[in-house]
C-alpha positions as CSV (number, residue, x, y, z in Angstrom):
1,X,0.4,0.6,-0.1
2,X,2.8,2.3,0.4
3,X,3.3,2.5,-3.3
4,X,-0.2,4.0,-3.8
5,X,-0.1,6.8,-0.7
6,X,3.3,8.1,-2.3
7,X,1.3,8.5,-5.6
8,X,-2.5,9.9,-5.5
9,X,-3.8,7.7,-9.0
10,X,-1.7,4.0,-10.0
11,X,-2.0,2.1,-13.2
12,X,-2.2,-1.7,-11.6
13,X,-2.6,-3.1,-15.1
14,X,0.2,-5.6,-14.6
15,X,-1.0,-6.2,-10.9
16,X,-2.2,-9.0,-12.0
17,X,-3.3,-11.5,-14.7
18,X,-5.5,-13.1,-14.2
19,X,-5.0,-16.8,-15.2
20,X,-8.6,-18.3,-16.1
21,X,-9.0,-15.6,-18.4
22,X,-5.6,-14.3,-20.0
23,X,-6.7,-14.0,-23.6
24,X,-8.7,-10.3,-21.8
25,X,-5.3,-8.8,-20.6
26,X,-5.2,-6.9,-23.0
27,X,-8.8,-5.3,-23.8
28,X,-9.1,-4.4,-19.9
29,X,-6.5,-1.6,-17.9
30,X,-7.7,-1.8,-14.7
31,X,-6.1,1.7,-12.4
32,X,-5.7,2.6,-8.9
33,X,-7.0,6.0,-7.9
34,X,-6.3,7.1,-3.7
35,X,-7.2,10.7,-4.9
36,X,-11.4,11.7,-5.7
37,X,-10.0,15.0,-8.0
38,X,-7.8,12.4,-10.5
39,X,-11.4,10.3,-10.4
40,X,-13.2,12.7,-11.1
41,X,-10.9,13.8,-14.1
42,X,-10.7,10.3,-15.4
43,X,-13.8,9.0,-14.4
44,X,-16.5,12.2,-13.5
45,X,-18.4,12.0,-16.9
46,X,-18.9,8.5,-16.5
47,X,-20.0,8.5,-13.2
48,X,-22.3,11.8,-13.5
49,X,-24.0,10.4,-16.4
50,X,-25.5,7.7,-14.2
51,X,-25.5,9.5,-11.0
52,X,-28.3,8.4,-10.0
53,X,-26.9,4.6,-9.8
54,X,-23.9,6.0,-8.8
55,X,-25.6,7.2,-5.3
56,X,-23.5,3.7,-3.1
57,X,-20.2,5.8,-4.1
58,X,-20.3,8.9,-5.8
59,X,-22.0,11.4,-3.0
60,X,-18.2,9.9,-0.6
61,X,-16.5,11.2,-3.8
62,X,-17.7,14.7,-3.7
63,X,-17.7,15.0,0.1
64,X,-14.0,14.1,0.4
65,X,-13.1,16.4,-2.7
66,X,-14.6,19.3,-1.1
67,X,-12.8,18.8,2.6
68,X,-9.4,18.3,0.6
69,X,-9.6,21.2,-1.0
70,X,-10.6,23.1,1.9
71,X,-8.2,22.3,4.0
72,X,-5.3,22.9,0.1
73,X,-4.1,19.3,1.4
74,X,-3.5,16.5,-0.9
75,X,-5.4,13.9,1.2
76,X,-8.1,13.8,4.3
77,X,-9.9,11.8,6.0
78,X,-13.8,11.6,6.5
79,X,-13.8,13.6,9.1
80,X,-11.3,13.6,12.8
81,X,-13.8,11.2,14.7
82,X,-12.0,8.4,15.2
83,X,-12.9,5.4,13.2
84,X,-14.4,2.3,15.0
85,X,-13.6,-1.2,12.4
86,X,-9.5,-2.0,12.1
87,X,-10.2,-2.9,8.2
88,X,-10.8,1.6,8.2
89,X,-7.3,1.4,8.2
90,X,-7.2,1.0,5.1
91,X,-7.1,4.3,3.5
92,X,-9.7,5.1,0.6
93,X,-9.2,4.0,-2.8
94,X,-10.9,3.2,-6.2
95,X,-10.7,0.7,-9.3
96,X,-12.2,2.6,-12.2
97,X,-12.2,-0.9,-15.5
98,X,-11.4,0.5,-18.5
99,X,-11.9,-1.9,-21.5
100,X,-10.1,-1.5,-25.2
101,X,-12.9,-0.2,-27.5
102,X,-13.0,-2.4,-30.7
103,X,-11.5,0.8,-32.8
104,X,-9.1,1.3,-31.5
105,X,-10.5,4.1,-29.8
106,X,-8.0,6.2,-26.6
107,X,-10.6,7.8,-25.2
108,X,-11.5,6.9,-21.7
109,X,-14.8,8.3,-20.8
110,X,-16.4,5.9,-23.1
111,X,-14.7,2.6,-22.7
112,X,-14.9,3.2,-18.7
113,X,-17.2,-0.5,-17.9
114,X,-16.9,-0.7,-13.7
115,X,-15.8,1.5,-10.9
116,X,-15.8,0.5,-7.3
117,X,-14.9,1.6,-4.3
118,X,-12.7,0.1,-1.0
119,X,-14.1,3.4,1.3
120,X,-14.1,4.1,5.0
121,X,-17.1,5.9,6.5
122,X,-17.9,7.7,10.1
123,X,-18.6,4.8,11.3
124,X,-16.0,3.0,9.8
125,X,-15.0,0.8,6.9
126,X,-18.2,0.6,4.0
127,X,-18.8,-2.3,1.9
128,X,-17.1,-3.1,-1.5
129,X,-19.0,-0.8,-3.8
130,X,-18.9,-1.7,-7.9
131,X,-20.5,0.8,-10.4
132,X,-21.4,0.4,-13.7
133,X,-21.3,2.3,-16.5
134,X,-25.0,1.2,-18.3
135,X,-27.6,-0.8,-17.3
136,X,-26.6,-4.6,-16.1
137,X,-29.0,-6.3,-18.5
138,X,-26.7,-5.0,-21.2
139,X,-24.2,-6.6,-20.4
140,X,-23.3,-10.0,-21.5
141,X,-23.0,-13.0,-18.4
142,X,-18.8,-13.2,-19.4
143,X,-18.7,-9.6,-19.9
144,X,-19.4,-9.5,-16.1
145,X,-17.7,-12.5,-14.9
146,X,-14.0,-11.8,-16.4
147,X,-14.0,-7.6,-15.3
148,X,-15.1,-9.2,-11.9
149,X,-12.1,-12.1,-12.1
150,X,-9.9,-9.0,-13.4
151,X,-11.2,-6.4,-10.6
152,X,-10.9,-8.8,-8.1
153,X,-7.3,-10.0,-8.0
154,X,-7.0,-6.3,-8.6
155,X,-8.6,-5.1,-5.4
156,X,-6.7,-7.9,-3.6
157,X,-3.1,-6.0,-4.9
158,X,-4.1,-3.0,-3.5
159,X,-5.1,-4.4,0.6
160,X,-3.2,-5.1,2.9
161,X,-5.8,-7.7,3.8
162,X,-8.2,-10.5,2.7
163,X,-10.1,-9.4,5.9
164,X,-11.0,-5.5,4.7
165,X,-13.6,-7.0,2.2
166,X,-16.2,-7.8,4.7
167,X,-19.0,-7.4,2.0
168,X,-19.7,-6.3,-1.8
169,X,-22.9,-4.5,-2.4
170,X,-23.6,-4.3,-6.2
171,X,-26.2,-4.7,-9.3
172,X,-27.0,-8.0,-8.6
173,X,-25.7,-9.8,-11.3
174,X,-22.6,-7.9,-10.6
175,X,-22.1,-9.0,-6.4
176,X,-22.7,-13.0,-7.9
177,X,-20.0,-13.0,-10.1
178,X,-17.5,-10.6,-8.2
179,X,-18.2,-13.0,-4.2
180,X,-18.0,-15.9,-7.2
181,X,-14.5,-14.8,-8.1
182,X,-13.2,-13.4,-4.5
183,X,-13.9,-16.6,-3.1
184,X,-11.8,-18.4,-5.7
185,X,-9.1,-16.2,-4.9
186,X,-8.6,-15.5,-1.7
187,X,-10.4,-18.3,0.2
188,X,-13.5,-16.2,1.6
189,X,-16.0,-18.1,2.6
190,X,-19.7,-16.1,1.8
191,X,-22.7,-16.5,5.0
192,X,-24.9,-18.3,3.8
193,X,-27.8,-15.8,3.9
194,X,-27.5,-11.9,2.1
195,X,-26.7,-9.2,3.9
196,X,-29.2,-7.3,1.4
197,X,-31.3,-7.9,-0.9
198,X,-32.6,-4.7,-2.4
199,X,-35.5,-3.0,-4.9
200,X,-33.6,0.6,-6.1
201,X,-36.6,2.8,-6.9
202,X,-36.3,6.6,-6.7
203,X,-39.4,9.8,-6.8
204,X,-39.1,13.2,-9.3
205,X,-41.0,16.0,-8.9
206,X,-43.2,14.6,-11.6
207,X,-43.8,11.1,-9.5
208,X,-44.4,12.9,-5.7
209,X,-47.3,12.6,-5.1
210,X,-47.7,16.3,-3.3
211,X,-50.8,14.9,-0.6
212,X,-52.9,10.7,-0.1
213,X,-55.3,10.8,2.4
214,X,-54.2,10.8,6.4
215,X,-54.2,7.5,8.4
216,X,-54.5,8.8,11.5
217,X,-56.0,13.0,12.5
218,X,-52.2,14.2,12.9
219,X,-52.4,16.1,16.6
220,X,-51.9,19.6,16.5
221,X,-48.2,19.6,18.1
222,X,-46.2,18.1,15.6
223,X,-43.4,18.9,13.4
224,X,-41.6,18.1,10.3
225,X,-38.2,19.7,10.7
226,X,-34.1,19.0,10.4
227,X,-33.0,17.6,14.1
228,X,-31.3,19.5,16.4
229,X,-28.3,18.4,19.2
230,X,-31.9,17.5,21.9
231,X,-33.0,15.6,19.2
232,X,-30.1,13.7,19.7
233,X,-31.3,10.3,22.8
234,X,-34.3,10.1,21.0
235,X,-32.4,9.4,16.4
236,X,-30.3,7.1,19.0
237,X,-32.9,4.8,20.0
238,X,-34.0,4.6,16.8
239,X,-30.5,4.2,15.2
240,X,-30.0,1.0,17.7
241,X,-33.9,-0.5,17.1
242,X,-32.2,0.0,13.7
243,X,-29.7,-1.6,13.2
244,X,-30.7,-4.4,15.9
245,X,-32.6,-5.8,12.8
246,X,-29.8,-5.3,10.9
247,X,-27.3,-8.2,11.4
248,X,-24.6,-8.3,11.1
249,X,-23.9,-4.5,11.7
250,X,-26.0,-3.8,14.9
251,X,-24.5,-0.6,17.6
252,X,-24.8,-1.2,20.6
253,X,-26.0,2.1,22.8
254,X,-22.5,3.8,22.7
255,X,-22.6,2.4,19.1
256,X,-26.2,4.3,18.7
257,X,-25.4,7.4,21.1
258,X,-22.1,8.3,18.3
259,X,-24.5,7.7,14.9
260,X,-27.5,10.2,16.6
261,X,-24.8,12.9,17.3
262,X,-23.0,12.0,13.7
263,X,-26.1,13.0,11.5
264,X,-27.3,15.2,13.5
265,X,-23.8,17.9,13.2
266,X,-23.4,17.4,9.8
267,X,-27.2,17.8,9.3
268,X,-28.4,14.9,7.2
269,X,-31.3,13.6,9.9
270,X,-34.6,14.6,9.5
271,X,-37.4,13.9,12.2
272,X,-41.0,13.6,13.5
273,X,-41.4,15.3,16.8
274,X,-45.3,14.5,17.7
275,X,-46.1,16.3,21.1
276,X,-42.4,16.4,22.3
277,X,-41.5,12.4,21.4
278,X,-39.5,11.9,18.1
279,X,-42.1,9.4,16.9
280,X,-39.7,9.1,13.0
281,X,-37.0,10.1,12.0
282,X,-34.8,9.7,7.8
283,X,-31.4,9.8,7.5
284,X,-29.9,11.3,4.2
285,X,-26.3,10.2,4.4
286,X,-25.7,10.3,0.7
287,X,-26.5,13.2,-1.6
288,X,-23.8,13.8,-5.1
289,X,-24.8,17.3,-7.1
290,X,-28.1,15.7,-8.2
291,X,-29.4,13.5,-6.4
292,X,-29.8,12.4,-3.3
293,X,-30.3,9.0,-1.4
294,X,-32.6,7.8,2.0
295,X,-30.6,5.7,2.9
296,X,-32.7,4.8,6.9
297,X,-36.3,5.8,7.5
298,X,-37.1,4.2,11.0
299,X,-40.5,4.5,14.0
300,X,-40.8,4.1,16.9
301,X,-42.9,0.9,17.7
302,X,-45.4,3.5,19.9
303,X,-45.8,4.6,16.7
304,X,-46.1,2.3,14.7
305,X,-49.4,1.5,11.3
306,X,-49.9,5.8,12.4
307,X,-49.1,7.1,8.7
308,X,-45.2,9.4,10.2
309,X,-43.2,7.7,7.7
310,X,-45.3,9.1,5.2
311,X,-45.9,12.2,5.8
312,X,-42.6,12.7,7.1
313,X,-40.1,10.8,4.1
314,X,-43.1,13.4,1.7
315,X,-42.0,16.0,3.3
316,X,-37.8,15.6,2.7
317,X,-38.6,14.6,-0.1
318,X,-40.1,17.8,-1.0
319,X,-37.2,19.3,0.3
320,X,-35.3,17.7,-1.4
321,X,-36.1,17.8,-5.1
322,X,-38.0,22.3,-4.3
323,X,-36.0,23.5,-2.3
324,X,-32.2,21.9,-2.9
325,X,-33.9,21.5,-6.8
326,X,-32.6,17.5,-6.5
327,X,-33.1,16.0,-10.5
328,X,-34.3,12.7,-7.9
329,X,-34.3,11.2,-4.1
330,X,-33.5,7.4,-4.4
331,X,-33.5,5.1,-1.8
332,X,-33.3,0.9,-1.2
333,X,-36.1,-1.3,-0.3
334,X,-35.2,-4.1,1.0
335,X,-37.2,-7.4,-1.2
336,X,-40.2,-8.7,0.3
337,X,-40.5,-5.5,2.8
338,X,-44.3,-4.9,1.2
339,X,-45.2,-2.6,4.3
340,X,-42.2,-0.4,3.5
341,X,-43.2,-0.3,-0.6
342,X,-46.4,0.8,-0.1
343,X,-45.4,3.6,2.1
344,X,-43.2,4.6,-0.6
345,X,-45.3,4.0,-3.4
346,X,-47.6,6.0,-1.9
347,X,-45.0,8.9,-1.3
348,X,-44.0,8.5,-5.5
349,X,-41.4,6.3,-5.9
350,X,-41.2,4.5,-8.7
351,X,-41.3,1.1,-9.5
352,X,-42.7,-0.5,-6.4
353,X,-45.8,-2.5,-5.8
354,X,-46.1,-4.2,-8.9
355,X,-45.2,-1.1,-11.3
356,X,-42.9,-0.8,-14.1
357,X,-39.5,-0.2,-13.2
358,X,-37.0,2.2,-14.9
359,X,-35.1,0.2,-18.1
360,X,-32.3,2.1,-18.1
361,X,-31.3,1.3,-14.3
362,X,-30.4,-1.3,-12.2
363,X,-33.3,-2.0,-10.3
364,X,-32.3,-4.5,-7.9
365,X,-28.7,-4.5,-5.3
366,X,-27.2,-7.5,-3.4
367,X,-24.6,-7.6,-0.5
368,X,-23.2,-10.8,-0.1
369,X,-20.5,-10.6,3.4
370,X,-17.9,-12.9,3.3
371,X,-17.3,-15.1,7.0
372,X,-13.8,-14.6,9.5
373,X,-13.4,-10.8,8.5
374,X,-12.7,-7.1,9.9
375,X,-16.7,-6.1,9.5
376,X,-17.0,-2.8,9.1
377,X,-21.1,-0.8,9.4
378,X,-23.1,1.2,7.3
């Protein structure tokens, strides 16, 4: 890793040549980036063409770039909070995979197929994220399989230990092929059940439903607002409850209070305050230039089935789409979570409750974990 820290960009094409697909070596180029500025310089056009689908990695790239500009340094940590996972000692980096054009074109932007991120957040290391430059349904099985094998090999070259890779989150087929390649390469054993299998959905000004019949008549003393420091105890309780149902990414109460403080201090959480009690929270930890992602919606058990989540999600989406002029708000909904799908569908998120999905969007995402690794948190 020392050579990566000394250079902001490193061509790692020679790092490994897959024994399974040696004939593809001259067609595939993989470059490692340690600086967000360099990544955006070379891959920014491709990433912003599918910015909505890049929500798992692009917001952090933008955030790091702004931090680096603010302190005028080449590298900057995400924040000055001590990280909670041993795996987060691995510095941030990204792998960009390009395929040589059949016509011999030297255009880098058009040749980009995938971007892989190995990055860290305030609560610890993130999963490995993989973004695709075009819809996965347009790619042949072998095309994906070959490139995931090369990405797995190059990722291992950039890590001090394979234990850093505790999970992979990407469009379903990408996750499956990467996990198979990673297991064959490192001997890492996938966990029996996926950590997360979800539908990707989005809402725009055109699909947002501003009004719908309330589940209950709201009391006078309620407010939908951005959270303030005094809300942290109530938010911490909801963070704890959310994590308890999100194994293996559980939190103790100290960790829940830390997460609540980070969310509030960074302005990334909204609450539904019902007569002084926090009935519901919505977290927004990923926001890029034109799109924002809702990353957590949690309702206190005392307020279940009363419509508070729908009210708050609609309010937050309205703020983002109209006040902040975002093109869309996105989120992931666990497959089979019909209650959550119904809430988001009633707000205006497309592709849920059996409605048509966007053919240009990778609508199913899968997170697979690996045993005996250094678990992060997200």
